[in-house]
C-alpha positions in Angstrom: -3.8 23.8 1.0 -1.1 21.2 2.4 -2.2 17.3 3.5 -0.6 15.0 6.0 -1.0 11.7 6.5 -1.5 10.5 10.1 -0.8 7.2 11.7 -0.8 6.0 15.3 -0.4 2.0 15.9 1.0 -0.2 18.2 4.0 -2.7 17.5 3.2 -6.4 17.9 5.0 -8.2 20.9 7.8 -9.6 19.6 8.8 -7.9 16.3 9.8 -4.7 18.0 13.6 -5.5 16.3 12.0 -6.3 12.4 9.3 -3.3 13.1 12.2 -0.6 13.6 14.7 -2.0 11.2 11.9 -2.1 8.5 11.1 1.3 9.2 14.5 3.6 9.2 16.0 1.2 6.8 13.0 1.0 4.3 9.6 2.3 4.7 10.3 6.1 5.5 12.8 6.6 2.6 10.4 4.8 0.4 7.4 6.7 1.2 9.6 9.8 1.1 10.4 8.8 -2.3 7.2 9.1 -3.6 6.4 12.6 -5.8 4.7 15.5 -3.3 5.9 13.8 -0.3 7.6 16.7 1.9 8.6 15.6 5.4 8.2 12.2 7.5 8.2 12.5 11.2 8.1 9.8 13.6 7.3 9.8 17.1 7.3 7.3 20.2 4.5 7.6 22.9 5.4 9.5 26.4 1.9 9.2 27.5 -0.6 8.0 24.9 -2.9 5.1 23.9 -1.1 3.9 21.0 2.7 3.5 21.0 3.7 4.9 17.7 2.8 7.8 15.9 4.3 8.4 12.5 3.1 11.5 10.2 3.9 11.9 6.4 3.4 16.1 5.2 2.5 16.2 1.7 2.3 19.2 -0.9 -1.3 18.9 -1.3 -4.0 15.5 -0.1 -4.1 15.2 -4.0 -0.8 13.8 -3.3 -2.6 10.7 -1.5 -4.6 9.7 -4.0 -2.0 10.1 -6.8 -1.4 7.2 -9.3 2.5 6.2 -7.5 1.4 6.5 -4.0 -1.7 4.0 -5.1 0.8 1.6 -7.0 2.9 1.6 -3.9 0.2 0.5 -1.7 -0.8 -2.3 -4.2 2.6 -3.4 -4.1 4.0 -3.8 -0.9 7.5 -5.3 -0.8 7.9 -8.2 1.0 9.3 -6.9 4.4 6.6 -4.6 4.0 4.1 -7.1 3.5 5.4 -9.3 6.7 5.5 -6.0 8.9 1.4 -5.3 7.2 0.8 -8.7 8.0 2.2 -9.4 11.9 4.0 -6.3 13.1 1.4 -3.2 13.3 -1.4 -3.6 15.2 -4.1 -1.6 16.3 -3.5 0.5 13.5 -5.6 4.1 13.0 -5.1 5.9 9.6 -6.2 8.9 8.0 -5.7 11.0 5.2 -6.0 14.9 6.1 -5.8 18.4 5.2 -3.6 20.9 7.3 -5.5 23.7 8.7 -4.7 27.1 11.1 -1.0 26.6 10.9 0.8 28.6 14.0 4.3 29.0 14.5 7.5 28.3 12.1 9.1 26.1 14.5 8.6 22.7 15.0 8.9 21.2 18.0 10.5 17.8 19.2 7.2 17.1 22.1 3.9 16.4 20.2 0.6 16.4 21.8 -2.3 15.5 19.7 -6.2 15.8 20.7 -7.6 13.2 18.1 -11.8 13.2 17.1 -14.2 11.0 15.6 -17.3 12.9 15.2 -18.8 14.5 12.5 -17.7 18.2 11.9 -15.1 18.6 14.5 -13.2 21.8 12.9 -15.4 23.6 15.7 -15.0 21.9 18.3 -10.9 22.2 17.6 -11.0 25.7 17.1 -12.4 26.1 20.4 -9.7 24.1 22.1 -6.5 25.8 20.6 -8.1 29.3 21.3 -7.2 28.4 24.7 -3.3 27.7 24.0 -1.8 30.6 22.7 1.7 30.3 21.4 4.7 30.9 23.7 8.4 30.2 24.8 7.0 26.5 25.7 4.6 26.0 22.8 6.1 27.0 19.1 3.6 25.1 16.8 -0.1 24.1 16.3 -2.1 23.0 13.2 -5.1 21.3 12.9 -5.9 18.3 10.7 -9.3 17.4 9.1 -10.2 14.7 7.4 -9.5 14.3 3.6 -10.3 10.8 2.6 -12.0 9.5 -0.3 -14.2 6.0 -0.6 -11.3 4.1 -2.5 -11.1 0.3 -2.5 -9.0 -1.0 0.7 -5.1 -1.1 -0.5 -3.3 -4.3 -0.8 -1.3 -2.9 2.6 -4.5 -2.3 4.7 -5.9 -5.9 3.6 -2.6 -7.6 5.0 -3.3 -5.5 7.8 -6.8 -5.5 8.6 -9.5 -1.9 8.3 -7.9 1.1 9.8 -9.5 3.3 12.4 -10.2 6.4 11.6 -10.5 9.9 12.9 -12.5 13.1 11.8 -10.0 15.6 12.9 -6.9 16.1 15.8 -5.4 19.2 16.9 -1.5 19.0 16.9 0.3 21.1 19.6 4.1 21.1 19.4 6.4 21.8 22.9 9.9 22.4 23.6 9.5 20.1 26.5 7.7 17.2 27.9 6.7 18.6 31.0 4.7 21.6 29.4 3.2 18.8 27.0 2.1 16.8 30.2 0.6 19.4 31.5 -1.6 20.7 28.8 -2.8 17.2 28.0 -4.0 17.0 31.6 -6.1 20.0 31.0 -7.5 18.8 27.6 -8.0 15.6 28.9 -10.5 17.1 31.3 -12.1 19.5 28.4 -12.6 17.3 25.9 -13.4 13.9 27.1 -14.4 12.6 24.0 -10.8 12.9 22.5 -8.0 10.8 22.0 -5.7 12.5 23.8 -1.7 11.8 23.7 1.5 13.1 24.3 4.4 11.8 22.2 8.4 12.3 21.3 10.0 12.7 17.8 12.2 9.9 17.6 13.1 11.3 14.0 12.0 13.0 10.7 13.3 12.8 7.0 12.4 15.4 4.1 12.4 13.9 0.5 15.2 15.9 -0.5 17.7 14.7 2.2 17.3 10.9 1.3 20.7 9.0 0.2 
């Protein structure tokens, strides 16, 4: 079973340039250098409560508890420490297993339906059952939290305690209009969810690092 690290966050006012430079020049490649990290994707909000979504797909959820990854979290680089301390705000970060994956194509517009309540799978399955793959919707998957009771890392201590999800449905659309139409319906039907629409900014695979 493959895994995903799902991160939603805002950037502190006045720190946008430093945040982007850090992500593009250092952080994304650093994370993809960890054995077992497959691909990282960065998104920016079209219509969402938080400005950014970042996802890291990993070979198995165990990668996110590996000694190599924990070592990175325990020893942040100088620029990473600065961003964690005063650049990242409203952080929500959860290690998850990927379930119910449909569609081979990966698209540029992601609709996320995040829950933070017990046993989210049945609720998310009911939602995804209403949306069939089509010429507009080419991919979907469900993320279910696979957190362990590890002590907070040095990085988390710098930025403050992270908010969590219990599960999330992701629907990937080719075009923003279709995603926005879907989001309106999902918000009405799943009032307890945090629903957001995001545009892909960039993606990096582990084997493509320079």
